[in-house]
FILO-129724 format. One record per atom (N, C-alpha, C): x negated, y, z; residue in one letter. Coordinates in pm, whole numbers, padded with zeros to 5 digits, always signed. Layout:
REM FILO-129724
XYZA/...
END
This chain:
REM FILO-129724
-00085-00119+00000M/+00000+00000+00000M/-00089+00125+00000M/-00053+00223-00080T/-00131+00346-00090T/-00115+00431+00036T/-00228+00481+00088E/-00223+00568+00205E/-00164+00703+00168E/-00098+00770+00263P/-00046+00905+00236P/-00162+01002+00213P/-00134+01109+00138V/-00239+01206+00106V/-00267+01300+00224V/-00182+01295+00327L/-00207+01368+00451L/-00188+01271+00567L/-00294+01252+00645L/-00286+01164+00761L/-00256+01250+00884L/-00162+01205+00965V/-00120+01279+01084V/-00135+01190+01206V/-00208+01241+01306D/-00224+01167+01430D/-00199+01261+01547D/-00120+01213+01643K/-00093+01289+01765K/-00141+01207+01884K/-00243+01260+01953T/-00299+01188+02067T/-00337+01287+02176T/-00287+01265+02296D/-00328+01343+02414D/-00317+01494+02392D/-00209+01538+02332G/-00185+01680+02315G/-00254+01742+02194G/-00324+01659+02115I/-00395+01708+01997I/-00334+01647+01871I/-00298+01729+01775A/-00251+01681+01645A/-00366+01695+01545A/-00405+01584+01483T/-00511+01586+01383T/-00451+01563+01245T/-00472+01661+01156L/-00424+01654+01019L/-00544+01633+00927L/-00539+01530+00844T/-00654+01495+00761T/-00614+01489+00615T/-00674+01575+00533F/-00655+01568+00388F/-00712+01435+00339F/-00634+01361+00259N/-00676+01225+00222N/-00662+01200+00072N/-00731+01284-00005R/-00743+01262-00150R/-00890+01269-00188R/-00974+01183-00130P/-01119+01196-00149P/-01163+01189-00295P/-01095+01109-00377A/-01133+01097-00517A/-01110+01227-00593A/-01019+01310-00544Q/-00989+01440-00605Q/-01048+01554-00523Q/-01145+01524-00439R/-01208+01622-00350R/-01102+01694-00264R/-00999+01617-00227N/-00891+01669-00142N/-00825+01794-00200N/-00817+01798-00333A/-00749+01911-00399A/-00604+01918-00351A/-00554+02041-00340L/-00425+02066-00278L/-00311+02048-00378L/-00273+01925-00397S/-00161+01894-00486S/-00030+01939-00423S/+00075+01942-00503L/+00207+01977-00449L/+00248+01879-00339L/+00221+01751-00359E/+00254+01651-00258E/+00181+01680-00127E/+00052+01709-00135L/-00027+01735-00015L/+00022+01861+00055L/+00048+01967-00021R/+00095+02091+00040R/+00235+02075+00102R/+00318+01994+00038S/+00453+01969+00093S/+00444+01892+00224S/+00357+01791+00229L/+00340+01714+00352L/+00277+01800+00462L/+00187+01889+00423L/+00128+01981+00521L/+00237+02070+00579L/+00326+02120+00494Q/+00437+02202+00543Q/+00522+02124+00643Q/+00555+02001+00610D/+00637+01919+00700D/+00567+01896+00834D/+00436+01868+00827A/+00360+01841+00949A/+00350+01966+01037A/+00324+02080+00976V/+00312+02205+01052V/+00445+02241+01116V/+00553+02227+01042N/+00685+02258+01098N/+00718+02167+01215N/+00679+02041+01205D/+00701+01947+01314D/+00616+01984+01437D/+00490+02017+01414I/+00398+02050+01524I/+00440+02179+01593I/+00487+02276+01515R/+00526+02405+01571R/+00628+02388+01683R/+00718+02293+01669D/+00825+02273+01766D/+00795+02162+01867D/+00676+02106+01859D/+00640+01995+01948D/+00571+02049+02073D/+00640+02053+02183K/+00587+02109+02308K/+00473+02025+02366K/+00458+01901+02317D/+00351+01815+02367D/+00219+01839+02296D/+00221+01917+02189I/+00099+01944+02113I/+00048+02084+02146I/-00076+02091+02195G/-00135+02220+02232G/-00242+02269+02139G/-00301+02178+02059V/-00410+02214+01968V/-00397+02130+01841V/-00437+02190+01728V/-00438+02119+01600V/-00581+02113+01547V/-00620+01997+01495I/-00749+01982+01426I/-00719+01950+01280I/-00785+02022+01189L/-00766+02002+01045L/-00899+01959+00984L/-00901+01850+00908T/-01025+01803+00847T/-00992+01729+00717T/-01093+01665+00658G/-01073+01593+00532G/-01148+01463+00530G/-01110+01375+00438V/-01176+01247+00417V/-01273+01261+00299V/-01392+01203+00313G/-01486+01202+00201G/-01587+01314+00205G/-01639+01351+00088K/-01747+01447+00079K/-01699+01592+00066K/-01568+01611+00059A/-01514+01747+00048A/-01410+01769+00157A/-01408+01891+00211F/-01296+01931+00296F/-01176+01953+00205F/-01186+02047+00115T/-01093+02060+00003T/-01153+02153-00102T/-01131+02116-00227A/-01176+02198-00339A/-01074+02304-00376A/-00969+02319-00295G/-00868+02420-00323G/-00754+02362-00405G/-00686+02448-00479M/-00568+02406-00555M/-00604+02300-00659M/-00510+02210-00681D/-00525+02110-00785D/-00495+02177-00920D/-00602+02220-00988L/-00585+02299-01110L/-00522+02219-01224L/-00551+02089-01229R/-00490+02007-01335R/-00338+02003-01317R/-00296+01990-01193E/-00152+01984-01165E/-00085+02119-01190E/-00156+02227-01159L/-00098+02360-01177L/-00057+02387-01321L/-00129+02328-01414A/-00098+02350-01556A/+00036+02289-01595A/+00082+02190-01516D/+00205+02119-01551D/+00324+02155-01463D/+00303+02235-01357L/+00409+02266-01263L/+00439+02415-01260L/+00560+02449-01223D/+00600+02589-01208D/+00564+02631-01066D/+00447+02691-01051F/+00398+02727-00917F/+00488+02829-00851F/+00535+02927-00926E/+00616+03034-00869E/+00750+02983-00816E/+00796+02870-00867A/+00925+02817-00823A/+00915+02741-00691A/+00792+02717-00644Q/+00774+02642-00520Q/+00804+02730-00398Q/+00849+02669-00287P/+00877+02746-00165P/+00753+02822-00118P/+00771+02941-00057P/+00657+03022-00014P/+00558+02947+00075P/+00607+02868+00172S/+00516+02800+00263S/+00440+02688+00195S/+00492+02636+00084V/+00420+02535+00006V/+00317+02603-00083V/+00350+02721-00132K/+00257+02796-00218K/+00140+02854-00140K/+00156+02875-00008N/+00056+02947+00070N/+00020+02873+00199N/-00063+02767+00190P/-00101+02691+00310P/-00169+02775+00419P/-00256+02873+00385P/-00316+02953+00492P/-00213+03027+00577P/-00112+03086+00512A/-00007+03154+00588A/+00070+03055+00674A/+00090+02935+00622L/+00158+02830+00697L/+00079+02797+00823L/-00052+02780+00810L/-00135+02747+00926L/-00140+02862+01026L/-00144+02986+00976R/-00148+03101+01066R/-00017+03116+01143R/+00091+03056+01092S/+00219+03067+01160S/+00229+02979+01283S/+00135+02887+01300L/+00138+02798+01417L/+00106+02875+01544L/+00182+02856+01650P/+00145+02919+01778P/+00024+02852+01841P/+00004+02723+01812Q/-00110+02652+01870Q/-00239+02687+01795Q/-00352+02690+01867P/-00481+02711+01801P/-00511+02598+01702P/-00576+02634+01592V/-00614+02536+01490V/-00766+02536+01477V/-00826+02420+01500I/-00970+02400+01480I/-00987+02332+01345I/-01066+02390+01256V/-01092+02325+01128V/-01231+02262+01134V/-01237+02133+01102A/-01362+02058+01100A/-01399+02034+00954A/-01485+02119+00901V/-01520+02115+00759V/-01622+02004+00737V/-01577+01897+00675N/-01658+01776+00662N/-01743+01773+00536N/-01728+01871+00449G/-01805+01872+00324G/-01780+02001+00248G/-01759+01991+00118L/-01738+02109+00035L/-01608+02180+00071L/-01616+02311+00085A/-01497+02396+00101A/-01507+02500-00009A/-01426+02485-00111V/-01438+02568-00230V/-01309+02648-00252V/-01323+02779-00268T/-01215+02871-00304T/-01096+02857-00208T/-00991+02785-00246G/-00879+02765-00156G/-00920+02697-00027G/-01025+02617-00032G/-01077+02554+00089G/-01133+02656+00186G/-01199+02759+00133V/-01249+02868+00218V/-01130+02946+00275V/-01029+02969+00192E/-00911+03043+00238E/-00841+02970+00352E/-00832+02838+00342I/-00771+02761+00450I/-00858+02766+00574I/-00990+02755+00558A/-01080+02756+00673A/-01068+02887+00751A/-01068+03001+00681V/-01065+03130+00751V/-00927+03160+00809V/-00826+03081+00770A/-00693+03096+00831A/-00685+03028+00967A/-00784+02944+00997C/-00786+02871+01123C/-00856+02953+01232C/-00849+02905+01355D/-00897+02983+01468D/-01044+02957+01503D/-01090+02836+01484I/-01229+02798+01511I/-01276+02712+01394I/-01395+02744+01341I/-01447+02671+01226I/-01573+02594+01265I/-01568+02461+01249L/-01683+02375+01266L/-01723+02322+01129L/-01851+02288+01113A/-01896+02235+00985A/-02009+02136+01007A/-02016+02036+00921T/-02129+01944+00923T/-02250+02013+00860T/-02367+01956+00885T/-02490+02016+00834T/-02496+02016+00682T/-02422+01924+00617D/-02425+01919+00471D/-02303+01985+00406D/-02223+02055+00485A/-02109+02127+00429A/-02158+02247+00347A/-02079+02285+00249Q/-02108+02403+00168Q/-01980+02481+00145Q/-01997+02613+00125F/-01882+02702+00105F/-01904+02782-00023F/-01796+02800-00099A/-01805+02883-00221A/-01668+02941-00253A/-01669+03066-00299D/-01547+03131-00348D/-01562+03150-00497D/-01495+03065-00575T/-01513+03067-00721T/-01395+03131-00795T/-01315+03209-00723H/-01201+03275-00789H/-01244+03347-00917H/-01342+03437-00904A/-01382+03518-01019A/-01449+03434-01127A/-01517+03326-01085Q/-01583+03240-01183Q/-01483+03171-01275Q/-01366+03136-01220V/-01266+03066-01303V/-01162+03161-01360V/-01173+03291-01325G/-01087+03391-01387G/-00955+03417-01319G/-00948+03389-01189V/-00826+03420-01114V/-00863+03509-00995V/-00762+03568-00934V/-00785+03649-00814V/-00706+03587-00699V/-00754+03602-00577P/-00690+03537-00463P/-00555+03598-00428P/-00468+03515-00372S/-00339+03563-00324S/-00308+03511-00184S/-00406+03443-00123W/-00388+03387+00012W/-00462+03469+00117W/-00511+03588+00080G/-00570+03678+00178G/-00721+03680+00184G/-00789+03603+00098L/-00935+03592+00112L/-01006+03724+00084L/-00955+03805-00011S/-01021+03931-00043S/-01020+04028+00074S/-00930+04009+00169Q/-00920+04097+00285Q/-00978+04033+00411Q/-00952+03907+00432R/-00994+03842+00556R/-01145+03814+00559R/-01200+03772+00446L/-01341+03733+00445L/-01432+03850+00484L/-01406+03969+00431S/-01491+04084+00462S/-01478+04125+00609S/-01362+04102+00669R/-01343+04134+00810R/-01417+04036+00900R/-01445+03918+00848I/-01514+03815+00927I/-01666+03825+00912I/-01715+03837+00789I/-01860+03831+00767I/-01920+03963+00722I/-01837+04066+00703G/-01889+04195+00657G/-01867+04210+00507G/-01850+04333+00464I/-01808+04357+00326I/-01917+04320+00224I/-02046+04348+00255Q/-02151+04316+00157Q/-02166+04166+00138Q/-02162+04092+00249R/-02174+03946+00239R/-02053+03888+00168R/-01935+03940+00197A/-01814+03892+00130A/-01823+03917-00020A/-01873+04034-00058K/-01888+04064-00201K/-01988+03970-00267K/-02099+03941-00199E/-02197+03849-00256E/-02135+03712-00279E/-02060+03664-00180L/-02001+03531-00191L/-01895+03527-00300L/-01809+03629-00303S/-01693+03626-00393S/-01724+03672-00535S/-01819+03763-00550L/-01847+03816-00684L/-01950+03735-00760L/-02019+03643-00692T/-02113+03554-00761T/-02057+03414-00778T/-01975+03369-00685G/-01929+03231-00686G/-02034+03134-00638G/-02145+03185-00583N/-02253+03099-00537N/-02212+03019-00413N/-02271+02902-00399F/-02250+02819-00281F/-02346+02862-00171F/-02298+02859-00048I/-02386+02881+00066I/-02378+02760+00157I/-02489+02734+00226S/-02495+02618+00314S/-02419+02644+00443S/-02397+02538+00519A/-02332+02552+00650A/-02417+02639+00741A/-02549+02625+00733Q/-02636+02704+00818Q/-02625+02852+00784Q/-02622+02885+00654Q/-02607+03025+00615Q/-02470+03077+00657Q/-02367+02994+00643A/-02232+03033+00686A/-02231+03062+00836A/-02307+02984+00911Y/-02317+03007+01056Y/-02388+03139+01084Y/-02498+03163+01013E/-02574+03286+01034E/-02493+03409+00994E/-02404+03395+00899W/-02319+03505+00855W/-02196+03525+00945W/-02174+03433+01036G/-02060+03447+01126G/-01932+03384+01073G/-01943+03305+00968L/-01825+03239+00912L/-01790+03112+00990L/-01891+03047+01045V/-01876+02918+01113V/-01917+02932+01259V/-01840+02868+01349N/-01872+02872+01492N/-01988+02780+01528N/-01984+02656+01476H/-02086+02556+01510H/-02116+02470+01388H/-02243+02433+01374V/-02286+02337+01271V/-02340+02215+01343V/-02286+02098+01309V/-02324+01975+01379V/-02346+01864+01278V/-02421+01758+01316P/-02432+01641+01228P/-02295+01579+01202P/-02282+01510+01091A/-02153+01456+01049A/-02089+01370+01157A/-02171+01287+01223E/-02116+01196+01323E/-02067+01269+01448E/-02106+01395+01463E/-02064+01472+01581E/-01949+01568+01551E/-01905+01573+01424L/-01805+01672+01386L/-01674+01654+01462L/-01614+01537+01452M/-01485+01515+01518M/-01498+01511+01671M/-01601+01448+01728P/-01617+01456+01874P/-01629+01600+01924P/-01699+01686+01848T/-01711+01826+01888T/-01576+01896+01880T/-01501+01868+01774A/-01368+01928+01759A/-01276+01884+01872A/-01280+01757+01906V/-01195+01706+02014V/-01237+01765+02148V/-01367+01778+02171S/-01416+01837+02296S/-01367+01981+02312S/-01376+02059+02204L/-01326+02197+02208L/-01175+02200+02229L/-01105+02107+02165A/-00960+02100+02181A/-00924+02071+02326A/-00998+01982+02390K/-00971+01949+02531K/-01000+02070+02621K/-01104+02147+02588D/-01130+02269+02665D/-01012+02365+02653D/-00956+02378+02533I/-00840+02466+02513I/-00721+02414+02592I/-00702+02283+02590L/-00589+02223+02662L/-00601+02240+02813L/-00721+02266+02863S/-00739+02284+03007S/-00692+02421+03054S/-00662+02511+02960C/-00612+02644+02997C/-00465+02636+03038C/-00417+02741+03103V/-00274+02752+03131V/-00204+02773+02996V/-00116+02681+02955P/-00061+02685+02819P/+00003+02819+02782P/+00086+02874+02869E/+00156+02999+02836E/+00057+03113+02814E/-00044+03122+02899A/-00144+03228+02886A/-00228+03210+02761A/-00267+03085+02734M/-00351+03057+02617M/-00277+03091+02488M/-00151+03050+02477L/-00074+03077+02356L/-00049+03226+02337L/-00023+03296+02447M/-00004+03440+02438M/-00134+03509+02398M/-00246+03462+02452Y/-00376+03521+02421Y/-00407+03506+02272Y/-00381+03388+02217K/-00402+03368+02073K/-00317+03466+01992K/-00191+03479+02031R/-00101+03571+01960R/-00153+03715+01969R/-00202+03754+02087M/-00253+03890+02104M/-00375+03916+02017M/-00466+03819+02011I/-00586+03836+01929I/-00548+03849+01782I/-00462+03758+01734D/-00424+03758+01593D/-00350+03886+01554D/-00255+03927+01637S/-00176+04046+01605S/-00261+04172+01613S/-00343+04182+01716G/-00427+04300+01734G/-00533+04316+01627G/-00576+04204+01570F/-00681+04207+01467F/-00638+04287+01345F/-00507+04289+01320D/-00454+04360+01203D/-00412+04503+01233D/-00439+04551+01357M/-00399+04686+01397M/-00520+04778+01414M/-00500+04910+01403P/-00605+05003+01446P/-00633+04981+01595P/-00754+05013+01641L/-00794+04982+01778L/-00701+05043+01882L/-00668+05171+01866A/-00584+05236+01966A/-00447+05168+01976A/-00392+05132+01862E/-00262+05064+01860E/-00275+04925+01922E/-00386+04858+01894A/-00409+04724+01948A/-00424+04727+02100A/-00488+04832+02151M/-00503+04844+02297M/-00367+04863+02363M/-00280+04941+02303E/-00146+04959+02355E/-00067+04828+02349E/-00087+04754+02241F/-00021+04625+02226F/-00065+04528+02336F/-00195+04526+02365E/-00245+04440+02471E/-00180+04474+02606E/-00172+04603+02635L/-00112+04646+02762L/+00034+04605+02769L/+00105+04620+02658E/+00246+04582+02655E/+00263+04431+02679E/+00179+04351+02614M/+00187+04206+02631M/+00148+04164+02772M/+00050+04233+02829S/+00007+04202+02965S/+00119+04227+03066S/+00194+04333+03044R/+00305+04365+03133R/+00415+04259+03125R/+00431+04199+03009K/+00535+04099+02990K/+00498+03964+03052K/+00368+03942+03071H/+00322+03812+03120H/+00336+03803+03271H/+00389+03694+03318E/+00404+03672+03462E/+00275+03613+03518E/+00199+03695+03591T/+00071+03652+03645T/+00093+03552+03759T/+00016+03442+03764P/+00031+03346+03872P/-00006+03408+04006P/+00025+03337+04113S/-00008+03384+04247S/-00158+03390+04265S/-00204+03470+04364A/-00347+03483+04392A/-00408+03348+04428A/-00330+03266+04501E/-00380+03134+04542E/-00400+03044+04420E/-00305+03051+04327D/-00314+02968+04207D/-00431+03012+04119D/-00451+03143+04108V/-00565+03195+04030V/-00696+03151+04093V/-00706+03159+04226A/-00828+03119+04296A/-00856+02970+04276A/-00750+02888+04281R/-00767+02744+04263R/-00818+02712+04123R/-00759+02776+04023R/-00802+02749+03886R/-00942+02805+03860R/-00975+02919+03921R/-01110+02974+03904R/-01214+02877+03957R/-01185+02817+04070S/-01278+02720+04128S/-01297+02601+04034S/-01187+02555+03973T/-01195+02443+03878T/-01279+02480+03757T/-01260+02602+03707V/-01335+02648+03591V/-01485+02658+03624V/-01519+02710+03741Q/-01658+02722+03781Q/-01725+02586+03793Q/-01651+02490+03849T/-01706+02354+03862T/-01732+02293+03725T/-01635+02312+03631R/-01653+02260+03496R/-01770+02329+03427R/-01785+02460+03449G/-01895+02534+03388G/-02030+02484+03434G/-02042+02456+03564K/-02169+02403+03618K/-02197+02265+03561K/-02091+02183+03546S/-02108+02049+03492S/-02156+02054+03347S/-02097+02143+03266K/-02138+02155+03126K/-02279+02209+03113K/-02316+02301+03205S/-02451+02358+03203S/-02555+02249+03230S/-02522+02161+03324T/-02612+02050+03357T/-02626+01954+03239T/-02512+01925+03172Q/-02515+01835+03057Q/-02599+01893+02945Q/-02592+02023+02922N/-02668+02087+02815N/-02818+02084+02840N/-02857+02074+02966K/-02998+02072+02999K/-03060+01935+02988K/-02972+01830+02987T/-03023+01695+02982T/-03035+01644+02839T/
END
């Protein structure tokens, strides 16, 4: 029996979504985008899921849109959330960790920057080939990329179509961590568990505040933060002290592990 083009796993509060078209470099076919929409809509309403991990099977994370399929389908007639996977992912209240397992090309970069934390293997590569193939982005890359890595670096990446390594992506601020392939998913799961250790209501509100404020002028964003802070019900002093002690103990434990 043929495996689905999107693998979905829910374990211990973490939903892992895996692109599964390795022979097509995980190109975003209509079927794959439709299944992604269904999975995201399901996760959005699942109170047991606190973090999402997105990755791919094979040597590519995703090469972006399935261009062969686009020639035969009416793209404009497709539902908005199917046409725009990055917007779909950004609509999730839960944090999304993307584990880039290989090539992330054009739409693959757009999906990666729509996520909250980006991990990559040492052999991953990134490229924006929109201009090389004669199209312009519509998923936000022309605006988001420059805000993440700076306008000159974004122009170099997008106006040349050149590939950059995971290490260069890390140095440019595009990637949070670069790890060996065998450590990619364990690192993603470890970060997901750290997120799950937060107070869920505060963590989800914090993510919303960061995302919303990022698109505002600073003065407006500061007012927005104050407004959101007033709406949040702060725990008791005793509860805050108890959780602070737990966090400090975990911090000391992680510090010791890093030294060994």
